[in-house]
N, C-alpha and C positions, 0 to 999 in steps of 0.2 A: 467632197460633194456636200452641198448645202443640206441642212436638215429641214424637213417639212414639219413644222411645229403643230401641236395640237390645236392652237388657236387658228391655224390655217384650215384645219379640218372643220373646226366649229363654224367657220364662214361658209363651208359647203353645205351645212345642214339646211338652210333655207332652200337651196337648189334641190336637195333630195326631197324635201317636203313638197316643192312644186311638182317634181316628177311624179311623186305618189299621187298628188291631187289630179294631175293630168291623166294618169293611168285610171284612176277611179272615174273621172269624167268620161273617158273613152269607153270604159266598161258599161257605165250607165247609159251612154248614148247608144251603144250597141244593143242594149236591152230594149231601149225605147224604139229603135228602128225596127225591131221585130214586131212591134205593135201595129205597124202600118200607118196609114194616114197620109195626108198631103205633104207634110214636111219631111217625109222619109228621104226623098232624093236630096233635098237641100242639106239635111243633117249629114248624109254620107259625103257630100261634096265638101262641107265645112271640115269634117274630120280628116278627109284625105289631104286637104290643103295644110292643116295644122301638122299632120304627120310628116309631110315632105319638106317643110321649111324649118321645123324645130330641130336644133342640134344640141340643145342642153346648155350651151354656154354662149357668150357673146360672139356672134358670127364674125364681126369685124376683127376682134382679137384673134379668133381662130384662123381666119384667112391670112391675116398679117403674120401670124406665127408660122404658118405653113410656107408663105412666101419668103420670109426671112431665113428659114432653115432649109430652103429647097435645094441648096447645094450639098447638104449632108444627107447620108442615107438614114431613113427612118426605121426604127425598130418597133415603135408603137405610136399609133395615132387614134385616140379615143375621143371623138367629138362629143359624145354624151357626157363623159367625165371630165373633158377639158384637159387631157394629158397628151403631150407630144414628147417622145423620147427618141433621140438620135442614136445611131451607132457611132463608134469611134471614127473620127475623120482627121486625116493628115493633109496639110497643104503640100502641094508638090515641091515647093521651095524649102519646106522643113519636114522631111520624112521621118526625122527622129523625135517628133513631137506630135501628139494627137489630143483631140478634145472630144468630149461627149456632152450634149446639152439636153436638159429636161425643161419643158415649159408646162406650167400649171395655170390654167385659167380657172379662177375661183368664183366667178360671178357672171350673171347674165348682163350686167351693166358694163358699159365702156368707161372704166375708171382705172387709174394707175394701180390702186390696191387690189384690183381683180386679176393681176398678173404676177406670177412668180417665176423667175428663171434660175436654174441651178446649172452649174457647169463643173466638169471634172477635166483635169489635164494630166497627161502622163508624158514622160520623156523616156527615150530608149537609152539605157545605160548597159553597154556590153551585152546586147541582145535581150535584155529583160526590161519590160515596161515598168517604170517606177512612178508612183503618184507624185505630182508636183503641185505647188500652189497655183491657184487661179487668182489673178488680180481682181479685186472687187470692182474696179472700173470696167472690166470686161463684161461682167454680168450686168452692171448698170447700163452699159452701152447697148447691149442686146435688148434689154427691157425698153430703153428709149426708142430704138429702131422699130420694135414691134408696135409700141404705142403710137408712134408717129404714123406708121403705115395704116394702123387701124383707124386713126382719126381721118387720114386722107381717104380711105375707103368709104367711111361714113359720109364725109363731105361730098364725095362724088355721087353717092347713092341718093342723098337728100337733095343736092343741087342739081 
């Protein structure tokens, strides 16, 4: 399984700061809305729109990741943290081999370095699942598929 480096976590710090700023803004706006006035209704509407559309990470990468992994059972799907983890999956043609995939979306921007994919593979040897290597090309191919789908989703939304 690939190691999630400290440098990857460092890239998530700006997202955490944005989340804290958003929370502070929401709290301040809630306090202001208690003051009354003509802009009270508009402020509530603006806050509701921000809360229903904000998922914490790039929405195109998130949707593309979900679509790409839709054939595998999901163990964890955290849109705020940008983490998708699948359960073990075996292809019907290869029941003695299984894979598990984790996707980390690290930024709100649609960029190649905002996506990390890790995969684990096991093979069944005499009734026991044993770790086996995953080809680097497999992980790279998954990243490419997700990025291509995300760009297509963005293009269709903009155009």
